C-alpha positions in Angstrom: 40.5 18.7 -26.8 37.7 16.5 -28.1 36.6 15.0 -31.4 33.2 16.4 -32.5 31.3 15.5 -35.6 29.6 18.5 -37.2 26.9 18.5 -39.8 25.9 21.6 -41.8 22.5 22.2 -43.4 21.3 24.6 -46.1 23.3 27.8 -46.4 25.9 26.7 -43.9 26.6 23.6 -46.1 26.9 25.9 -49.1 29.2 28.3 -47.3 31.4 25.6 -45.8 31.5 23.5 -48.9 30.9 20.3 -46.9 27.9 18.5 -45.4 29.9 17.2 -42.5 33.3 16.9 -40.9 35.0 15.7 -37.7 36.9 18.3 -35.8 39.4 18.3 -32.9 38.3 21.2 -30.8 38.6 22.7 -27.3 35.3 24.5 -27.7 33.1 23.8 -24.7 29.7 24.7 -26.0 27.9 24.7 -29.4 27.9 28.5 -29.3 31.7 28.6 -28.9 32.1 26.1 -31.6 29.8 27.9 -34.0 31.5 31.2 -33.3 34.9 29.8 -34.1 33.6 28.1 -37.3 31.8 31.3 -38.3 35.1 33.3 -38.0 37.0 30.6 -39.9 34.6 30.0 -42.7 32.8 33.4 -42.8 29.3 32.1 -42.2 26.8 34.8 -42.8 24.3 33.9 -40.2 24.7 35.1 -36.6 24.7 32.5 -33.9 21.4 33.8 -32.5 19.7 32.5 -35.7 21.1 29.0 -35.6 19.4 26.0 -33.9 21.6 23.3 -32.5 21.1 19.6 -32.1 23.5 17.3 -30.2 23.2 13.6 -30.8 19.8 13.9 -32.5 18.2 16.1 -29.8 17.7 19.8 -29.9 20.0 21.5 -27.4 20.7 24.8 -25.9 23.8 26.6 -27.4 25.2 26.7 -23.8 25.2 22.9 -23.5 28.5 21.2 -22.7 30.1 19.3 -25.6 31.6 15.9 -24.9 34.0 13.6 -26.8 32.3 12.0 -29.8 29.2 14.3 -29.8 27.5 14.9 -33.2 26.5 18.5 -33.5 24.1 19.7 -36.2 23.9 23.4 -36.9 20.4 24.2 -38.4 19.8 27.6 -40.0 16.3 29.0 -40.4 14.5 27.6 -43.4 11.6 29.0 -45.4 8.9 26.6 -46.6 6.1 27.0 -49.1 
């Protein structure tokens, strides 16, 4: 188990009702973490549409999470 800080943007923030939280999780990768959070909070976006950043750097969803990491889940956004 590890403590991970999670930040949510845009629709994920709306669906979760929080901008950020710290979780105790045994998820090994961002993909595993997102999938669990999606099941728990009924996120509408599939994992394939989410970009991930770990500690301020874009990361692959298969990256290994470590104690104290800050994970940001970034949904696609439309600009104008």
